[in-house]
C-alpha positions in Angstrom: -50.6 -63.4 51.5 -48.0 -60.8 50.7 -44.5 -62.1 51.1 -42.3 -60.2 53.6 -39.0 -58.8 52.1 -36.3 -58.6 54.7 -34.7 -55.2 55.5 -31.3 -56.5 54.5 -32.6 -56.9 50.9 -33.7 -53.3 50.8 -30.3 -52.2 52.0 -28.5 -54.1 49.3 -30.7 -52.5 46.6 -30.1 -49.1 48.2 -26.3 -49.6 48.2 -26.2 -50.7 44.6 -28.3 -47.7 43.6 -25.9 -45.4 45.4 -22.9 -47.0 43.6 -24.6 -46.6 40.2 -25.3 -42.9 40.8 -21.8 -42.3 42.0 -20.3 -44.1 39.0 -22.6 -42.1 36.6 -21.5 -38.9 38.3 -17.8 -39.8 37.9 -18.3 -40.6 34.2 -20.1 -37.3 33.6 -17.4 -35.4 35.4 -14.7 -37.2 33.4 -16.6 -36.4 30.2 -16.9 -32.7 31.1 -13.2 -32.5 31.9 -12.2 -34.1 28.6 -14.3 -31.6 26.7 -12.8 -28.7 28.6 -9.2 -30.0 28.1 -9.8 -30.5 24.4 -11.3 -27.1 23.9 -8.6 -25.3 25.9 -5.8 -27.2 24.1 -7.3 -26.6 20.7 -7.7 -22.9 21.4 -4.1 -22.5 22.7 -2.4 -24.4 19.9 -4.6 -23.8 16.8 -2.3 -20.9 15.8 0.7 -23.2 15.8 -0.8 -25.7 13.3 -0.2 -24.9 9.7 -3.5 -25.2 7.8 -3.6 -25.6 4.0 -6.7 -23.3 3.6 -8.5 -20.7 5.7 -11.6 -21.8 7.7 -14.5 -21.3 5.3 -17.1 -18.8 6.3 -20.7 -19.8 6.4 -23.3 -17.7 4.5 -24.6 -16.1 7.6 -21.0 -15.0 8.4 -20.3 -13.6 5.0 -21.1 -10.0 6.0 -18.4 -9.3 8.5 -17.4 -5.9 9.7 -14.0 -4.6 10.8 -14.5 -3.4 14.3 -11.2 -1.7 14.8 -10.2 1.9 13.8 -9.6 2.8 10.2 -6.7 5.0 9.1 -5.8 6.2 5.6 -2.2 6.5 4.6 -1.1 9.6 2.7 2.3 9.0 0.9 3.7 12.5 0.3 7.1 11.5 -1.0 5.5 12.0 -4.4 2.8 14.3 -5.6 2.0 16.1 -2.4 -1.5 17.7 -2.8 -2.0 21.4 -2.3 -3.3 22.1 1.2 -6.6 23.2 -0.2 -7.3 19.6 -1.4 -7.4 18.5 2.3 -10.4 20.8 2.7 -12.3 18.3 0.5 -10.4 15.1 1.5 -10.6 15.2 5.3 -14.4 15.7 5.6 -14.9 12.9 3.0 -12.8 10.6 5.1 -14.5 11.5 8.4 -18.0 11.0 6.9 -17.0 7.5 5.8 -15.8 6.2 9.2 -12.1 7.0 9.1 -10.5 7.7 12.4 -7.3 9.3 11.2 -4.6 9.7 8.6 -1.1 8.3 8.6 1.1 10.9 6.9 4.4 10.0 5.5 6.2 13.2 4.6 9.7 12.2 3.8 11.3 15.3 2.1 8.0 17.2 1.9 8.4 18.2 5.5 10.0 21.6 6.2 13.0 20.4 8.2 15.4 22.9 9.7 18.8 23.0 11.4 21.1 20.1 10.4 18.3 18.6 8.3 17.4 21.7 6.3 18.9 20.3 3.1 16.7 17.2 3.4 13.5 19.2 2.4 12.5 19.1 -1.2 12.1 22.4 -3.1 8.3 21.9 -3.1 8.1 20.9 0.6 5.2 22.2 2.7 5.8 25.3 4.8 5.3 25.1 8.6 2.2 27.3 8.1 0.8 24.7 5.7 1.5 21.9 8.2 -0.5 23.9 10.8 -3.3 24.2 8.3 -3.3 20.4 7.8 -3.4 20.0 11.6 -6.3 22.3 12.0 -8.3 20.6 9.2 -7.7 17.2 10.7 -8.7 18.4 14.2 -11.8 20.1 12.8 -12.9 16.8 11.2 -11.8 14.8 14.3 -9.1 12.9 12.4 -6.0 11.8 14.3 -2.7 12.5 12.5 -0.2 9.7 12.8 3.2 10.8 11.4 5.2 8.0 9.7 8.9 8.7 10.0 11.3 6.2 8.6 14.0 5.5 11.1 16.0 2.6 9.6 15.3 1.5 6.0 13.9 3.6 3.2 16.0 6.6 4.2 17.0 7.4 0.7 15.7 11.0 1.1 18.4 11.6 3.7 21.2 9.2 2.8 21.3 10.3 -0.8 22.8 13.6 0.3 26.6 13.8 0.5 26.6 15.2 4.0 25.0 12.0 5.3 26.9 9.6 3.1 28.9 8.2 6.1 25.7 7.0 7.7 24.9 4.4 5.0 25.1 0.7 5.8 26.5 0.1 2.3 28.3 3.1 0.9 27.0 2.5 -2.7 23.3 2.1 -1.5 21.6 5.0 0.2 18.6 2.9 1.4 19.6 1.7 4.9 21.0 3.5 7.9 24.1 2.1 9.7 22.8 1.4 13.2 26.3 1.3 14.7 27.3 4.8 13.6 27.1 7.0 16.7 25.6 9.9 14.5 22.7 7.7 13.2 20.5 7.9 16.2 21.1 11.6 16.5 19.8 12.2 13.0 16.8 9.9 13.5 16.0 11.6 16.8 16.2 15.1 15.2 13.7 14.0 12.5 11.3 12.5 15.0 11.5 15.6 17.2 10.8 18.1 14.5 7.9 16.1 13.0 6.3 15.2 16.3 6.5 18.8 17.6 4.9 20.0 14.4 1.8 17.8 15.2 0.9 18.7 18.8 -2.4 16.7 18.7 -0.9 13.4 17.7 -1.1 10.4 20.1 0.7 7.9 17.9 4.0 7.7 15.9 4.9 5.2 13.2 8.7 4.6 13.0 8.6 2.6 9.8 11.6 0.2 9.9 10.4 -2.0 7.0 12.6 -3.6 4.3 15.8 -3.0 6.2 18.1 -4.9 4.0 21.9 -5.1 3.9 22.2 -5.4 7.7 25.7 -6.0 9.1 27.6 -4.9 6.0 29.5 -1.8 7.2 32.8 -1.9 9.1 31.2 -0.6 12.3 28.5 -3.2 12.3 30.9 -6.1 11.5 33.1 -5.1 14.3 30.2 -4.7 16.7 28.6 -8.0 15.8 31.9 -9.8 16.5 32.6 -7.9 19.7 29.1 -8.3 21.1 28.5 -11.7 19.6 25.2 -10.7 18.0 23.6 -11.3 14.6 22.1 -8.9 12.1 18.7 -9.5 13.8 20.4 -8.3 17.1 21.6 -5.1 15.4 18.1 -4.5 14.2 16.4 -5.0 17.5 19.0 -2.9 19.3 18.5 0.0 17.0 14.7 -0.2 17.4 15.2 -0.3 21.1 17.3 2.8 21.0 14.7 4.6 19.0 12.0 3.5 21.4 14.1 4.6 24.4 14.5 8.1 22.9 10.7 8.4 22.3 9.9 7.2 25.8 12.2 9.9 27.3 11.1 12.8 25.1 7.5 11.9 24.3 6.5 9.3 27.0 2.7 9.3 26.1 3.1 8.4 22.5 1.9 5.0 21.2 4.6 3.6 18.9 3.9 1.6 15.7 6.3 -0.1 13.2 6.1 -2.3 10.2 6.3 -6.0 10.9 8.0 -7.5 7.8 11.5 -7.8 9.3 10.1 -9.6 12.3 8.8 -12.4 10.0 12.3 -13.5 9.3 13.3 -13.6 12.9 13.2 -16.8 15.0 10.5 -16.8 17.6 13.1 -17.0 20.3 14.8 -13.8 19.0 11.5 -12.0 18.8 10.2 -13.1 22.1 13.4 -12.3 23.9 13.7 -8.9 22.2 10.8 -7.3 20.5 7.9 -8.0 22.7 9.6 -6.2 25.6 9.8 -3.0 23.6 6.2 -2.1 24.0 5.8 -1.4 20.2 2.7 -2.4 18.3 3.5 -4.2 15.0 1.6 -3.3 11.8 1.2 -6.4 9.7 1.1 -5.4 6.0 0.2 -7.3 2.9 -1.2 -6.0 -0.4 -1.8 -9.1 -2.4 -5.2 -10.4 -3.3 -4.7 -13.6 -1.1 -3.5 -12.3 2.2 -3.9 -15.7 4.0 -1.4 -17.5 1.7 0.9 -14.5 1.2 1.5 -14.3 5.0 1.0 -17.9 5.9 -1.1 -19.2 8.8 1.8 -19.9 11.2 2.5 -16.2 11.4 -0.7 -15.5 13.4 0.1 -18.3 15.9 3.6 -16.9 16.4 2.3 -13.3 16.8 -0.4 -14.4 19.2 2.3 -15.7 21.6 4.2 -12.4 21.4 1.6 -9.6 21.1 -1.8 -8.9 22.6 -2.8 -6.8 19.7 -1.7 -5.8 16.3 -2.5 -3.3 13.5 -2.8 -4.4 9.9 -2.3 -2.6 6.6 -4.1 -3.1 3.3 -3.7 -1.0 0.1 -6.1 1.1 -1.9 -3.5 2.2 -4.5 0.2 2.1 -5.3 0.7 -1.6 -4.8 -0.1 -3.3 -8.1 2.7 -2.0 -10.3 5.5 0.5 -10.0 4.4 2.5 -13.1 0.6 2.1 -12.8 -1.5 5.2 -13.4 -4.8 3.4 -13.6 -6.1 2.0 -10.4 -6.8 -1.8 -10.5 -9.9 -1.5 -8.3 -10.6 -5.2 -8.4 -7.2 -6.0 -7.0 -7.6 -3.7 -4.1 -11.2 -4.8 -3.4 -10.0 -8.4 -3.3 -7.2 -7.4 -1.0 -9.7 -6.0 1.5 -12.0 -8.9 1.3 -9.1 -11.3 1.9 -8.1 -9.2 4.9 -11.6 -9.5 6.3 -11.4 -13.3 6.0 -8.1 -13.3 7.9 -9.5 -11.1 10.7 -12.6 -13.2 11.0 -10.6 -16.4 11.2 -8.0 -15.2 13.7 -9.9 -12.7 15.9 -9.9 -15.3 18.7 -6.1 -15.3 18.7 -5.3 -11.6 18.4 -7.0 -8.3 18.8 -6.9 -6.4 15.4 -6.9 -2.9 16.9 -6.8 -0.9 13.6 -6.2 -1.0 9.9 -4.2 1.3 7.7 -5.4 1.6 4.1 -2.1 2.5 2.5 -1.9 4.6 -0.7 1.7 4.5 -2.0 2.7 7.3 -4.4 6.2 5.9 -5.2 7.7 2.5 -4.4 10.7 4.3 -3.0 12.2 7.8 -3.1 13.9 7.2 -6.5 11.0 5.5 -8.4 8.5 7.2 -10.6 5.0 8.2 -9.6 2.2 5.6 -9.6 -1.6 6.1 -9.2 -2.5 9.6 -8.1 -4.7 10.2 -5.1 -7.7 11.7 -6.9 -7.7 8.7 -9.3 -7.8 6.4 -6.3 -10.6 8.1 -4.4 -13.3 5.6 -5.8 -11.1 2.7 -4.8 -10.6 4.1 -1.3 -14.3 4.5 -0.7 -15.1 1.1 -2.0 -12.5 -0.5 0.3 -13.9 1.4 3.2 -17.4 0.1 2.4 -16.0 -3.5 2.2 -14.6 -3.0 5.7 -18.1 -2.0 6.8 -19.5 -5.3 5.5 -20.5 -4.4 2.0 -18.2 -6.7 0.1 -20.4 -9.5 -1.2 -20.7 -8.1 -4.8 -17.5 -8.7 -6.8 -17.9 -5.2 -8.3 -17.9 -3.7 -4.8 -20.4 -1.1 -3.6 -20.1 0.9 -6.8 -23.5 2.5 -6.8 -23.2 3.9 -3.3 -19.7 5.3 -4.0 -20.9 6.7 -7.3 -23.6 8.6 -5.5 -21.1 10.0 -2.9 -18.8 11.2 -5.8 -21.5 12.4 -8.1 -20.7 9.9 -10.8 -23.1 9.2 -13.7 -21.7 5.8 -14.6 -21.2 3.7 -11.4 -19.6 0.6 -12.9 -17.1 2.7 -14.8 -15.5 3.3 -11.4 -14.2 -0.3 -11.7 -11.9 0.7 -14.6 -11.8 2.2 -18.1 -13.1 -1.0 -19.7 -16.5 0.0 -18.4 -16.4 3.5 -20.0 -16.1 6.9 -18.5 -17.5 7.4 -14.9 -18.3 11.1 -15.5 -17.8 12.2 -11.9 -18.0 15.7 -10.4 -15.8 15.5 -7.2 -12.7 17.6 -6.7 -9.9 16.0 -8.8 -12.3 14.0 -10.9 -10.9 15.7 -14.1 -7.7 13.9 -13.4 -9.5 10.6 -13.3 -11.3 11.5 -16.6 -8.1 12.4 -18.4 -6.3 9.3 -17.1 -9.1 7.2 -18.6 -8.7 9.1 -21.9 -5.0 8.5 -21.9 -5.5 4.8 -21.2 -8.0 4.5 -24.1 -5.6 6.4 -26.4 -2.8 3.9 -25.5 -5.1 1.0 -26.4 -6.0 2.6 -29.7 -2.3 3.2 -30.4 -1.3 -0.4 -29.7 -4.1 -1.6 -31.9 -2.9 0.7 -34.7 0.6 -0.6 -34.4 -0.8 -4.1 -35.0 -2.4 -3.1 -38.3 -1.0 -4.5 -41.5 -0.4 -1.0 -42.9 2.0 -0.2 -40.1 3.6 -3.7 -39.9 4.0 -4.1 -43.6 4.5 -0.7 -45.1 5.9 1.4 -42.2 8.4 -1.0 -40.8 11.9 -0.1 -39.9 13.0 -1.5 -43.3 10.6 0.8 -45.1 11.7 3.8 -42.9 15.4 3.0 -43.4 15.1 2.9 -47.2 12.4 5.5 -47.5 10.4 3.1 -49.6 6.7 2.3 -49.2 3.3 2.2 -50.9 1.5 5.5 -50.9 -1.9 3.8 -50.9 -1.2 2.1 -47.5 0.3 5.3 -46.1 -2.8 7.3 -47.1 -5.0 4.6 -45.5 -3.3 4.9 -42.1 -2.8 8.7 -42.2 -6.2 9.8 -40.7 -5.8 7.4 -37.8 -2.4 8.7 -37.0 -3.5 12.3 -37.3 -6.4 11.6 -34.9 -3.9 10.1 -32.3 -1.6 13.1 -32.7 -4.4 15.6 -32.1 -5.9 13.5 -29.2 -2.5 13.3 -27.3 -2.1 17.1 -27.6 -5.6 17.7 -26.2 -5.0 15.2 -23.3 -1.7 16.8 -22.4 -3.4 20.2 -22.3 -6.5 19.1 -20.4 -4.4 17.0 -17.9 -2.0 19.8 -17.2 -5.0 22.0 -16.2 -6.5 19.3 -14.1 -3.3 18.5 -12.3 -2.7 22.1 -11.4 -6.1 22.1 -9.6 -4.7 19.7 -7.0 -0.9 19.7 -7.4 2.0 22.1 -7.9 3.8 22.7 -11.1 6.6 20.2 -10.4 4.2 17.4 -9.9 2.4 18.3 -13.1 5.6 18.4 -15.0 6.8 15.0 -13.6 3.5 13.3 -14.4 3.3 14.7 -18.0 6.9 13.8 -18.6 6.5 10.3 -17.3 3.2 9.2 -18.8 2.3 11.4 -21.7 5.6 12.5 -23.3 6.8 8.9 -24.2 3.6 8.1 -26.0 3.5 11.5 -27.7 7.0 11.0 -28.9 6.1 7.7 -30.5 3.0 9.0 -32.2 4.9 12.1 -33.5 7.6 9.8 -34.9 5.1 7.8 -36.8 3.6 11.1 -38.1 7.0 12.2 -39.2 7.7 8.9 -41.0 4.3 9.1 -42.7 5.1 12.6 -44.0 8.6 11.6 -45.2 7.3 8.5 -47.0 4.6 10.5 -48.8 7.1 13.2 -49.9 9.0 10.7 -52.2 8.2 11.1 -55.8 10.8 8.8 -57.4 10.8 5.1 -56.3 14.2 3.4 -56.8 14.7 -0.1 -58.1 15.9 -2.8 -55.8 18.5 -3.3 -54.3 18.6 0.1 -52.7 21.8 1.4 -54.2 20.8 4.9 -55.0 21.1 8.5 -53.9 18.3 10.5 -52.5 16.5 12.3 -55.4 17.3 16.0 -55.7 14.5 18.4 -55.0 13.1 20.1 -58.2 
């Protein structure tokens, strides 16, 4: 007979079941809350923690693409190309995904009025500026003028009429922000350049490497009276420039370099810079961007800015006197930037990248890599930003096809031979490679025993050597002498296809004449040593033999 179970027992079982379900629900809810809090906290503070190494990318993540806009920087404070060269350059950039060009004129802009003496003798005319505008508009490229407004104002402050505006009287690099005339000069430069580019929507105000702050009498007095630091002077000047632009050109987006902000405390930047409404451009040209900038920078910037621009380099950042582009360096710089963007894209929006191409380190330095020489590097870097950066040689075959080059890997450097390209300006690249090879041959010749042992300074001073060794080295010297003449002639013609006469003269004087002088001196010594017919006894106490 089935035993009867009282109703009270069922109720007890039911009550315990309810309790277990409720307890299980509470535990699950607590677990979900814990996961949410941990995830939220980690996301909000990850930028504050200093990591020793960047987060490694998995294989499926290796092919990353830069999703922001791409701009190419044209540094015209040295070797400004003829306007006709833009007819080739701008379509090339547009076809390879470039959104615009950042043009840094400095003294190649045709200033007028109180600034008319600032313009160089080979500055563009206003008609040529209009042609550049039309070519950019035709190819749907935005022009972003870069106008230095604080540091790197050598092209203005070097002139005697603007000497009083220097922060340090002996150094014409930095503007005194406390001089009442400083903002007037800056405003006039900005006005003339912006009005010459009616299609522009963005202005870059520079403001990098602003050293020597707080040195002049006006700044010292102001700092003491207003109880501010050099950083305060800097921020106030940038604010004044911003206010001027907002009044005169209210629709313009404003950019500036970020390097001075890196030295500021976060409190100074938060209380000052982020209220200006200016987008910082974070620049770094080393091969290891992550370690060069440091991971804490991105956490700091993420708490101050919603978005940033970044700046890499495709030339002009690997040596002040480089004329051969170190393509591997610039390829690695872009790969490293891609790693940084991929690792920190959850903290900041990387709105755009500027591929900088410096032509001088500053207004007073010599020329570095010319633009036509760096076209292959530029295209490879653009391909890397598009996700083609796995191969350590870069996308050389694709770039070689674009530039009509017969030897793709030679685009990586002269050690791979001659690229034999057929793009406008490629003759400059070809002759640069020839010059580099000639320098290598000359250095090897100087290491030879015939030079070191029988054409030393001792031999030259006493006009005393072995004819056999001199005859042995003579053909090699003659070959170098003939080759340097041919390179000078061919390079002069190639340069004049792209540049004016002044740029041609400067480049030849800087990179060919010194080597030519050394080779010619060895040739002269060789001829002098071979002329001697009477060899004196040691020690050298004798008179030069009379000619018969």
